[in-house]
C-alpha positions as CSV (number, residue, x, y, z in Angstrom):
1,M,17.3,18.7,9.6
2,G,17.6,22.4,8.9
3,R,16.8,24.3,5.8
4,V,19.3,25.9,3.5
5,R,21.9,28.3,4.9
6,R,22.9,30.4,1.8
7,R,26.3,32.0,1.3
8,G,28.3,32.6,-1.9
9,T,31.6,30.7,-2.4
10,K,33.3,28.4,-4.8
11,T,32.6,24.7,-4.8
12,V,32.9,21.5,-6.8
13,V,30.4,18.7,-7.6
14,V,30.0,15.4,-5.8
15,L,27.2,13.0,-5.0
16,A,26.4,10.2,-2.6
17,V,23.1,8.5,-2.8
18,V,21.6,7.4,0.5
19,L,18.2,6.0,1.0
20,A,17.3,6.8,4.6
21,A,15.9,3.7,6.3
22,L,13.0,4.3,8.6
23,V,11.9,0.7,8.3
24,G,14.8,-0.9,6.4
25,Q,17.3,-0.5,3.7
26,A,16.1,0.1,0.1
27,T,17.2,-2.3,-2.5
28,G,18.7,-1.1,-5.8
29,Q,20.6,-1.9,-8.9
30,N,24.2,-0.9,-9.7
31,P,24.3,2.8,-10.6
32,E,25.0,4.0,-14.2
33,I,27.4,6.9,-14.6
34,L,27.3,8.8,-17.9
35,Y,28.8,11.9,-19.6
36,L,26.0,14.5,-19.8
37,D,26.1,16.6,-23.0
38,E,22.7,16.6,-24.6
39,L,19.0,16.1,-24.0
40,E,19.0,12.5,-25.2
41,D,21.3,11.5,-22.3
42,L,18.4,12.0,-19.8
43,D,15.5,9.7,-19.3
44,L,12.5,12.0,-19.3
45,S,9.9,9.3,-19.9
46,G,7.4,7.9,-17.4
47,S,5.8,9.4,-14.3
48,I,8.2,12.0,-13.0
49,L,7.6,12.7,-9.4
50,Y,10.2,15.4,-9.0
51,A,12.4,17.4,-11.4
52,V,14.5,19.8,-9.2
53,N,17.0,22.5,-10.0
54,F,19.5,23.8,-7.4
55,G,21.3,27.1,-7.6
56,N,18.5,29.8,-7.3
57,N,18.9,30.4,-11.1
58,G,15.4,29.9,-12.3
59,N,13.2,27.1,-13.6
60,P,14.8,25.7,-16.8
61,T,12.8,23.6,-19.2
62,I,14.5,20.5,-20.6
63,G,12.8,18.3,-23.1
64,G,9.4,19.8,-22.1
65,I,10.0,19.1,-18.4
66,T,10.2,22.2,-16.1
67,F,12.8,21.9,-13.3
68,S,11.6,23.9,-10.3
69,Q,13.6,25.1,-7.4
70,D,13.9,23.0,-4.2
71,Q,12.1,25.8,-2.3
72,D,9.0,25.1,-4.3
73,H,8.6,21.6,-2.9
74,P,7.5,21.3,0.8
75,N,8.5,17.6,0.7
76,I,12.2,18.4,0.0
77,T,14.5,19.4,2.9
78,L,18.0,20.6,1.9
79,D,21.0,20.7,4.3
80,V,23.7,22.7,2.5
81,L,25.8,25.8,3.1
82,G,24.3,27.7,0.2
83,E,23.3,27.8,-3.5
84,G,25.0,29.7,-6.4
85,P,26.2,29.7,-10.0
86,A,29.1,27.7,-11.5
87,T,30.7,31.0,-12.7
88,W,31.9,31.6,-9.2
89,W,34.6,29.0,-9.7
90,G,35.0,28.3,-13.4
91,P,33.5,28.5,-16.9
92,S,29.8,27.8,-17.4
93,P,28.8,24.5,-19.1
94,S,28.1,24.5,-22.8
95,T,26.1,21.5,-23.7
96,N,23.8,21.0,-26.7
97,D,20.7,22.1,-24.8
98,A,20.1,25.6,-23.4
99,G,17.9,24.3,-20.5
100,L,20.5,21.8,-19.5
101,N,23.1,24.5,-19.5
102,Q,21.0,26.6,-17.1
103,L,20.5,23.7,-14.8
104,L,24.1,22.6,-14.7
105,D,25.2,26.3,-14.1
106,G,23.9,26.3,-10.5
107,F,24.7,24.3,-7.4
108,A,23.7,23.5,-3.8
109,Y,27.0,23.3,-2.1
110,R,29.2,23.0,1.0
111,Y,32.9,23.7,1.5
112,G,35.3,23.6,4.3
113,T,37.5,20.9,5.9
114,A,37.2,17.4,4.4
115,P,35.5,15.1,4.7
116,L,32.3,17.0,4.3
117,G,28.9,16.6,2.6
118,I,25.4,17.8,1.9
119,S,22.1,16.0,2.1
120,I,18.6,16.2,0.6
121,D,15.6,14.5,2.1
122,V,12.8,13.8,-0.4
123,A,9.5,12.7,1.3
124,G,6.4,11.1,-0.3
125,L,7.8,7.8,-1.6
126,G,5.7,4.7,-1.6
127,V,7.0,1.7,0.4
128,G,7.7,-1.1,-2.0
129,Q,7.6,1.1,-5.1
130,S,10.3,1.2,-7.7
131,Y,12.0,4.5,-8.7
132,L,14.6,5.8,-11.0
133,L,16.8,8.5,-9.5
134,Q,18.9,10.7,-12.0
135,V,21.4,13.1,-10.5
136,L,22.7,15.9,-12.7
137,S,25.8,17.9,-12.0
138,Y,29.0,19.5,-13.5
139,E,32.6,19.9,-12.5
140,P,34.1,23.2,-14.0
141,Q,37.8,22.7,-13.8
142,A,39.4,20.2,-11.4
143,S,39.7,16.5,-10.5
144,R,38.0,15.5,-7.2
145,S,37.3,12.4,-5.2
146,F,33.8,11.4,-4.1
147,D,32.1,8.3,-2.7
148,F,28.6,7.2,-3.6
149,I,26.8,5.5,-0.7
150,V,23.6,3.5,-0.4
151,E,22.5,3.1,3.2
152,D,26.0,3.1,4.6
153,E,27.3,0.9,1.8
154,V,29.8,2.4,-0.6
155,I,28.6,1.5,-4.1
156,V,31.0,3.8,-6.1
157,S,34.2,5.0,-4.4
158,N,36.7,7.7,-5.3
159,F,34.6,9.0,-8.2
160,D,36.2,11.8,-10.2
161,P,33.5,13.8,-12.1
162,F,36.1,15.8,-14.1
163,A,37.5,12.5,-15.4
164,Q,34.0,11.5,-16.3
165,Q,33.7,14.7,-18.3
166,G,36.9,14.0,-20.3
167,Y,39.0,16.5,-18.3
168,T,37.3,19.2,-20.3
169,S,36.3,22.6,-18.8
170,G,33.2,24.5,-20.0
171,R,31.5,21.6,-21.8
172,G,29.2,18.9,-20.4
173,G,28.5,17.5,-17.0
174,Y,27.8,14.1,-15.6
175,L,24.8,12.0,-14.9
176,I,24.2,9.2,-12.4
177,K,21.2,6.9,-12.9
178,Y,20.1,4.6,-10.0
179,E,17.1,2.3,-9.8
180,F,15.8,1.3,-6.4
181,V,12.9,0.0,-4.5
182,A,11.9,2.2,-1.5
183,N,11.6,0.4,1.8
184,D,10.5,3.7,3.6
185,P,8.8,6.9,2.5
186,I,11.9,9.2,2.6
187,L,14.7,9.3,0.0
188,N,17.9,10.9,1.3
189,I,20.4,12.1,-1.4
190,S,23.7,12.9,0.2
191,V,27.1,14.0,-0.9
192,L,30.5,13.0,0.6
193,S,33.7,14.6,-0.5
194,H,37.3,13.6,0.4
195,L,38.4,17.1,-0.5
196,N,37.2,20.6,0.6
197,A,33.9,21.1,-1.3
198,C,30.9,19.3,-2.6
199,G,27.7,20.2,-4.5
200,L,24.8,19.2,-6.7
201,S,23.0,20.8,-9.7
202,G,19.7,18.9,-9.7
203,F,17.9,15.6,-9.8
204,I,15.0,13.7,-11.4
205,L,12.9,11.1,-9.5
206,T,10.7,9.0,-11.7
207,V,8.1,6.4,-10.5
208,L,8.8,3.2,-12.3
209,P,6.0,0.7,-13.2
210,S,5.5,-2.0,-10.6
211,G,5.4,-5.5,-11.9
212,F,2.8,-7.7,-10.2
213,V,1.6,-11.3,-10.4
214,D,-1.5,-12.5,-8.6
215,Y,-3.1,-15.9,-8.4
216,G,-6.7,-16.9,-8.0
217,S,-9.0,-19.9,-8.3
218,G,-12.6,-20.4,-8.9
219,T,-15.6,-22.3,-10.2
220,T,-18.2,-21.6,-12.8
221,T,-21.6,-20.2,-11.8
222,Q,-22.8,-20.6,-15.4
223,L,-21.3,-22.8,-18.1
224,F,-22.5,-23.5,-21.6
225,A,-21.0,-24.2,-25.0
226,G,-20.8,-20.5,-25.9
227,G,-19.3,-19.2,-22.7
228,A,-19.0,-19.2,-18.9
229,T,-19.3,-17.0,-15.8
230,W,-16.6,-17.6,-13.2
231,Q,-16.6,-16.7,-9.5
232,L,-12.9,-16.2,-8.4
233,N,-11.0,-15.6,-5.2
234,W,-7.5,-14.2,-5.1
235,G,-4.6,-14.2,-2.7
236,Q,-3.6,-17.7,-3.5
237,G,-0.8,-19.6,-5.4
238,P,1.6,-19.5,-7.0
239,W,0.6,-22.3,-9.4
240,T,3.0,-24.9,-10.6
241,W,2.3,-24.0,-14.2
242,C,3.4,-20.3,-13.7
243,D,7.0,-19.0,-13.7
244,S,6.2,-15.3,-13.4
245,T,7.6,-13.2,-10.6
246,G,6.5,-9.9,-9.1
247,Q,4.8,-8.3,-6.1
248,S,1.2,-9.0,-5.3
249,L,-1.5,-6.4,-6.1
250,L,-4.5,-8.4,-4.9
251,D,-5.0,-10.2,-1.6
252,S,-7.5,-12.7,-0.1
253,N,-10.0,-9.9,0.5
254,V,-10.5,-9.6,-3.3
255,S,-13.0,-11.6,-5.3
256,A,-13.9,-11.4,-8.9
257,V,-16.5,-12.3,-11.6
258,L,-15.1,-13.3,-14.9
259,D,-17.6,-13.3,-17.7
260,L,-16.4,-15.1,-20.9
261,R,-18.1,-15.5,-24.3
262,T,-16.9,-17.3,-27.4
263,T,-16.6,-14.8,-30.2
264,A,-16.1,-17.1,-33.2
265,S,-16.2,-20.7,-34.2
266,A,-13.6,-23.1,-32.7
267,D,-10.5,-24.0,-34.7
268,I,-9.9,-27.8,-34.1
269,S,-6.5,-29.2,-34.9
270,A,-5.8,-32.6,-36.4
271,D,-4.8,-33.7,-32.9
272,L,-8.2,-32.6,-31.6
273,V,-7.2,-29.5,-29.7
274,A,-9.9,-26.8,-29.9
275,T,-8.9,-23.1,-29.9
276,L,-11.8,-20.8,-29.2
277,P,-11.6,-17.1,-29.7
278,I,-13.1,-15.4,-26.6
279,G,-13.9,-12.0,-25.1
280,G,-14.9,-11.1,-21.7
281,T,-15.0,-8.8,-18.7
282,L,-13.2,-9.2,-15.3
283,T,-14.7,-7.3,-12.4
284,L,-12.5,-7.3,-9.3
285,S,-14.1,-6.3,-5.9
286,A,-12.1,-5.6,-2.8
287,H,-13.9,-6.4,0.5
288,D,-13.6,-4.9,4.0
289,P,-11.6,-7.4,6.0
290,Y,-14.0,-6.9,8.9
291,N,-17.2,-7.1,6.9
292,K,-17.0,-9.1,3.6
293,N,-20.3,-7.6,2.5
294,V,-18.8,-4.2,2.3
295,V,-17.0,-3.5,-1.0
296,T,-14.1,-1.0,-0.7
297,G,-13.1,-0.8,-4.3
298,T,-13.6,-2.2,-7.8
299,M,-11.6,-2.6,-10.9
300,T,-13.1,-3.5,-14.3
301,L,-11.1,-5.0,-17.2
302,T,-12.2,-6.1,-20.6
303,G,-10.3,-8.1,-23.2
304,T,-10.0,-10.8,-25.8
305,G,-8.0,-13.9,-26.2
306,V,-8.3,-17.6,-26.7
307,N,-9.3,-20.7,-24.7
308,V,-7.5,-23.9,-25.7
309,I,-9.4,-27.1,-24.8
310,D,-8.1,-30.6,-25.3
311,I,-11.0,-32.6,-26.7
312,N,-9.1,-35.7,-27.7
313,A,-10.9,-38.7,-26.1
314,S,-7.6,-40.4,-25.4
315,R,-6.5,-37.5,-23.2
316,V,-9.6,-36.5,-21.2
317,L,-10.3,-37.9,-17.8
318,V,-13.3,-40.1,-17.4
319,D,-15.2,-40.9,-14.2
320,E,-17.6,-43.7,-15.0
321,G,-19.0,-43.6,-11.4
322,S,-20.1,-40.0,-11.6
323,G,-21.1,-40.3,-15.3
324,M,-18.9,-37.5,-16.5
325,F,-15.6,-36.6,-18.1
326,L,-13.2,-33.7,-17.6
327,A,-12.0,-31.8,-20.7
328,P,-8.8,-30.0,-19.6
329,F,-7.7,-26.5,-20.6
330,H,-4.1,-25.9,-19.5
331,A,-1.3,-23.3,-19.8
332,P,0.3,-21.9,-21.8
333,G,-2.6,-21.9,-24.2
334,P,-5.6,-20.1,-22.6
335,K,-5.1,-16.4,-22.0
336,L,-6.7,-13.0,-22.3
337,T,-5.2,-9.6,-23.0
338,M,-7.1,-7.2,-20.9
339,T,-7.4,-3.4,-20.6
340,V,-8.2,-1.7,-17.3
341,K,-11.3,0.4,-17.9
342,K,-12.2,1.7,-14.5
343,T,-10.8,1.7,-10.9
344,T,-12.5,2.9,-7.8
345,G,-11.9,2.9,-4.0
346,V,-8.9,1.0,-2.9
347,F,-8.0,0.4,-6.5
348,A,-8.2,4.1,-7.6
349,Y,-4.4,4.5,-7.3
350,V,-3.7,1.8,-9.9
351,E,-2.6,3.4,-13.2
352,P,-1.8,0.7,-15.8
353,T,1.1,1.3,-18.2
354,G,-0.5,-1.0,-20.8
355,D,-2.6,-4.1,-21.2
356,W,-2.6,-6.8,-18.6
357,E,-2.5,-10.5,-19.2
358,M,-4.6,-13.3,-17.6
359,A,-3.7,-16.9,-18.1
360,F,-5.7,-19.8,-16.8
361,A,-5.8,-23.6,-16.5
362,G,-8.3,-26.1,-15.3
363,S,-11.0,-28.4,-16.7
364,Y,-14.7,-28.6,-17.5
365,A,-16.9,-31.3,-16.2
366,I,-19.3,-32.7,-18.9
367,P,-21.9,-35.5,-18.5
368,L,-21.6,-38.8,-20.3
369,I,-24.4,-39.7,-22.7
370,E,-25.2,-43.4,-22.9
371,G,-25.0,-44.9,-26.3
372,Q,-22.4,-42.6,-27.6
373,S,-18.7,-43.0,-27.9
374,L,-16.5,-40.9,-25.7
375,Q,-15.3,-38.8,-28.7
376,G,-18.9,-38.4,-29.7
377,N,-19.8,-37.2,-26.2
378,I,-17.1,-34.6,-26.6
379,F,-18.4,-33.3,-29.9
380,T,-21.9,-33.2,-28.6
381,A,-20.9,-31.1,-25.7
382,L,-18.8,-28.8,-27.9
383,G,-21.7,-28.3,-30.2
384,G,-23.9,-27.1,-27.3
385,N,-26.3,-30.0,-27.4
386,V,-25.9,-31.0,-23.7
387,A,-26.0,-29.1,-20.5
388,L,-22.5,-28.8,-19.0
389,I,-21.9,-29.5,-15.3
390,G,-19.3,-26.9,-14.4
391,G,-15.6,-25.9,-14.4
392,L,-12.7,-25.6,-12.0
393,G,-9.9,-23.2,-12.8
394,E,-6.7,-21.6,-11.6
395,F,-5.9,-18.0,-12.8
396,E,-2.9,-15.8,-13.1
397,L,-3.2,-12.0,-13.6
398,M,0.0,-10.1,-14.3
399,E,1.6,-7.0,-15.9
400,R,2.8,-3.5,-14.7
401,Y,1.2,-0.3,-13.4
402,V,2.3,3.0,-11.9
403,P,0.7,3.9,-8.5
404,D,-0.8,7.3,-7.9
405,E,0.6,7.7,-4.3
406,G,-1.9,10.4,-3.5
407,K,-4.8,7.9,-4.0
408,K,-3.1,4.9,-2.5
409,P,-4.7,3.5,0.7
410,R,-2.5,3.8,3.8
411,Y,-2.6,1.5,6.8
412,F,-2.5,2.9,10.3
413,C,-2.4,1.6,13.9
414,E,-3.1,4.4,16.5
415,Y,-2.9,3.9,20.3
416,G,-4.4,5.5,23.3
417,T,-6.0,5.2,26.7
418,G,-9.6,5.8,27.9
419,V,-11.3,6.5,31.2
420,A,-15.0,6.0,31.7
421,T,-16.8,9.1,33.1
422,S,-20.0,7.1,33.2
423,F,-20.3,3.3,32.9
424,G,-23.2,0.9,33.3
425,A,-25.6,-1.6,31.8
426,A,-27.1,1.1,29.6
427,G,-23.8,2.2,28.1
428,G,-20.9,4.5,28.8
429,L,-19.1,7.7,28.1
430,W,-15.3,7.5,27.6
431,E,-12.7,10.2,27.5
432,Q,-9.7,9.3,25.4
433,T,-6.1,10.3,25.3
434,W,-3.9,9.3,22.3
435,T,-0.4,8.1,22.9
436,G,2.6,6.8,20.9
437,G,2.0,3.1,21.7
438,P,2.2,0.5,20.6
439,W,0.6,-1.9,23.1
440,S,2.2,-5.3,23.5
441,W,-1.2,-7.1,23.4
442,H,-2.0,-6.1,19.8
443,T,-0.1,-6.9,16.6
444,C,-0.9,-4.9,13.5
445,P,-1.8,-7.2,10.6
446,A,-0.1,-5.0,8.0
447,T,2.9,-2.8,7.7
448,V,2.1,0.6,9.2
449,N,2.8,3.3,6.6
450,A,0.8,6.2,7.9
451,T,-0.4,7.9,11.1
452,F,-2.7,10.8,11.5
453,L,-3.4,11.2,15.2
454,G,-1.0,11.9,18.0
455,D,-0.5,13.8,21.2
456,S,-2.5,16.8,20.1
457,V,-5.7,14.7,19.7
458,T,-8.4,13.9,22.2
459,G,-11.3,11.6,21.8
460,Q,-14.8,10.9,23.2
461,L,-16.7,7.7,22.8
462,E,-20.4,7.5,23.8
463,T,-22.0,4.1,23.7
464,T,-25.6,2.8,24.3
465,T,-26.6,-0.8,24.8
466,T,-28.6,-2.0,21.8
467,G,-29.7,-5.5,22.7
468,A,-30.1,-7.9,25.6
469,P,-26.7,-8.9,27.2
470,S,-25.9,-12.6,27.5
471,I,-23.6,-14.6,29.8
472,G,-22.3,-17.9,28.5
473,A,-21.3,-21.0,30.4
474,D,-17.8,-19.7,30.5
475,M,-19.1,-16.6,32.4
476,V,-18.2,-14.3,29.6
477,L,-20.5,-11.3,29.2
478,R,-21.5,-10.1,25.7
479,S,-23.5,-6.9,25.4
480,P,-24.1,-5.4,22.0
481,F,-23.8,-1.6,21.7
482,G,-23.9,1.3,19.3
483,G,-22.6,4.8,19.7
484,H,-20.6,7.7,18.3
485,I,-16.9,8.7,18.5
486,T,-15.5,12.1,18.0
487,L,-11.7,12.6,17.6
488,T,-10.6,16.3,17.9
489,G,-7.2,17.6,16.8
490,Y,-5.7,20.7,18.3
491,N,-3.0,23.2,17.3
492,D,0.4,22.1,18.8
493,A,1.2,25.6,19.8
494,T,-2.3,26.7,20.9
495,E,-3.9,23.8,22.8
496,T,-7.4,25.3,22.7
497,E,-7.5,25.8,18.9
498,I,-9.3,23.0,17.1
499,T,-7.7,22.1,13.8
500,G,-10.0,19.3,12.7
501,Q,-12.4,16.5,13.8
502,I,-13.3,13.0,12.7
503,K,-16.7,11.7,13.7
504,G,-18.0,8.2,13.3
505,D,-20.7,5.7,14.1
506,V,-19.7,2.8,16.3
507,T,-21.2,-0.7,16.5
508,G,-19.7,-3.5,18.6
509,T,-20.0,-5.9,21.5
510,F,-18.7,-5.3,25.0
511,V,-17.0,-8.6,25.9
512,G,-16.1,-8.9,29.6
513,D,-14.9,-11.7,31.9
514,V,-17.4,-11.8,34.8
515,N,-16.1,-15.1,36.2
516,A,-15.4,-14.7,39.9
517,A,-12.6,-17.2,39.6
518,N,-10.7,-14.8,37.2
519,A,-11.4,-11.6,39.2
520,T,-8.6,-9.8,41.1
521,F,-8.7,-7.1,43.8
522,D,-7.3,-3.6,44.0
523,A,-5.6,-2.1,47.0
524,D,-8.9,-1.0,48.5
525,G,-10.4,-4.5,48.2
526,N,-12.6,-3.7,45.2
527,I,-13.2,-6.4,42.6
528,V,-11.5,-6.0,39.3
529,C,-12.7,-7.7,36.1
530,S,-11.1,-7.7,32.7
531,F,-12.8,-7.0,29.4
532,G,-11.7,-6.8,25.7
533,V,-8.7,-8.6,24.4
534,A,-8.5,-10.9,27.4
535,V,-11.7,-12.7,26.3
536,N,-12.2,-11.4,22.7
537,D,-10.2,-12.4,19.7
538,G,-11.7,-9.9,17.2
539,P,-12.3,-6.2,17.3
540,D,-14.6,-4.9,20.0
541,A,-16.2,-2.4,17.6
542,L,-16.2,-1.2,14.0
543,I,-16.2,2.5,13.2
544,T,-17.8,4.1,10.1
545,V,-16.6,7.7,9.5
546,T,-19.5,10.1,9.1
547,A,-17.7,13.4,9.0
548,A,-14.1,14.8,8.7
549,T,-13.3,18.4,9.0
550,G,-10.3,20.8,9.1
551,K,-6.9,19.0,8.7
552,Y,-8.7,15.7,8.4
553,A,-11.1,16.9,5.7
554,D,-9.3,15.0,2.9
555,I,-9.4,11.6,4.7
556,R,-11.5,9.0,3.0
557,Q,-12.1,5.8,4.9
558,A,-11.3,2.5,3.1
559,G,-13.5,0.0,4.8
560,Q,-14.5,0.1,8.4
561,W,-11.9,0.8,11.1
562,G,-11.3,-1.7,13.9
563,W,-11.4,-0.8,17.5
564,Y,-9.6,-3.1,20.0
565,V,-9.5,-2.7,23.8
566,N,-7.8,-4.1,26.8
567,G,-9.5,-2.9,29.9
568,T,-10.6,-3.5,33.4
569,M,-13.8,-2.5,35.4
570,T,-13.8,-1.9,39.1
571,I,-16.7,-3.2,41.2
572,A,-17.5,-2.2,44.8
573,R,-17.1,-5.2,47.1
574,V,-20.3,-5.9,49.1
575,P,-19.2,-8.0,52.1
576,D,-22.5,-9.9,52.5
577,L,-22.5,-11.2,48.9
578,P,-20.4,-14.0,47.4
579,I,-18.0,-12.5,44.9
580,Q,-19.8,-14.1,41.9
581,Q,-23.2,-12.6,43.0
582,N,-21.5,-9.3,43.7
583,I,-20.2,-9.1,40.1
584,L,-23.5,-10.0,38.6
585,A,-25.3,-7.5,40.9
586,A,-23.0,-4.8,39.7
587,L,-24.1,-5.4,36.1
588,Q,-27.6,-4.2,37.1
589,K,-26.7,-1.6,39.7
590,P,-24.6,1.3,38.3
591,E,-23.7,2.4,41.9
592,L,-21.6,-0.7,42.3
593,L,-19.5,0.1,39.2
594,L,-16.8,2.4,40.5
595,G,-15.1,2.9,37.1
596,A,-13.4,1.5,34.1
597,H,-10.3,2.3,32.1
598,E,-8.7,0.8,29.0
599,E,-5.9,0.8,26.5
600,F,-7.2,0.8,22.9
601,V,-6.0,0.5,19.3
602,L,-7.7,2.1,16.3
603,T,-6.6,0.5,13.1
604,G,-7.6,0.5,9.4
605,W,-7.1,2.0,6.0
606,Y,-7.7,5.5,4.6
607,Y,-7.0,7.7,1.7
608,R,-5.4,11.2,2.1
609,Q,-7.2,12.6,-0.9
610,S,-10.7,12.9,-2.3
611,Q,-11.7,10.1,-4.7
């Protein structure tokens, strides 16, 4: 889509909102259309991503927010005939705010034979994120007819902005508010007119807080009358005792430690329900999907609340065989109000809009003491006079946050082909070419929302065998290796100019099918054996980035990257040897290995900004 073509002429104002769908239609609420006459008509709260003024008439300030020209934003692409002032075709607006007057007194426009329109592409949206779009404009003097459209669906038809303004010239304008959830990273604001002109004065795009609900469960690693330490795992639920709704923030790669302590004496009701004031710390840890020992981010929350435990002997569960009873704590009573104190790594993009809430339910296991009544056992345990056995619990964490898109991890799957320039038992050297892909043999486990390689990138992978190879009963060869990979990006126009590099350490296992029964032959009669995905379910290697330069300098790896291959190796046929012996001999004699080639996938998460 081209940039602005600027010519002076008269125009009128229209709008159609279109959310361009790269991966699907965005979902939104019904738009709200308002008369715009004063500052209070606008919503200037929250995290404003863009505040844009069209018309080449400066950068007005409205309510402390500066509206900059579209040319100042590289993520905005405008397709119009030109930009100019309202005075070209009628009186200037006269609202109750000088900055608002300045903004409404300019337009990006198109005129000619109807129907016609303009469009504005706004990049940089987060998939799944909620936004508020506010479109501001002004009709100087005449009734018009416009349609508002969302992804080819007309949501407001035959809109007359002059009627919305009370058929009054030289006063206020109009405002359209529209909330939506982005299903792709580009917002397209368009205008469709049934008459001979259309235009737009400006817009505001605000990131709305995202509501989330996550479910976890866990057990106590320490339990005593004054507190407990819980080990939790997330990515579960929902639980039957929850009725909250929202997107998930955590997944099954997240664990947590919840440290709770009683902060005051319990309040025990006449019905023997104990309410214990508590305080505690929740530490969330995200783990690399490929290596659970690698922590890719943490989030620390602290808070206070209450635990509510039923200590009425008539309602606890008793297991005489195990010599214990279960004291339940169940929703809606137990909960904590928690404040996010620190976020790192994959959680660094999370910016809370307020306190979060954690609710929980479960039971504590307590030993039975012979010679005491059940109620006496309960009071003994509550008083801290007996060692408790443990606890089982379900947990719900919920509230809202605003994501910092610049810090948000992005998932990629990149595809290419490789040819071995040297290949043998000691290792290999691979020259790589990146392509558009994807390969049919690999399914990305997450929605791809970023790419950073492409046709102007080459790669080189050098591997060295790091341990003794083994061949199982199924005749599958496994040979551990280490090595280094270098990805080099070039200028699209000047193929010899290097624009950036990514270097990484590689560890993995070469997995090949050396069973003669599965071998094939090429046109020259050479033996062809498969390796990689044909006999290996997981990644063939993991990559740890050690350096990133040039256009890749701001990439920060989020966990190790996975390397998957689908390849074949070609072995010279020795007529005097049985095929199986021929294959095994080639593993020791490089001269029998005629070459190898592969398709590959590099996949993982990264940041596009320093943390």
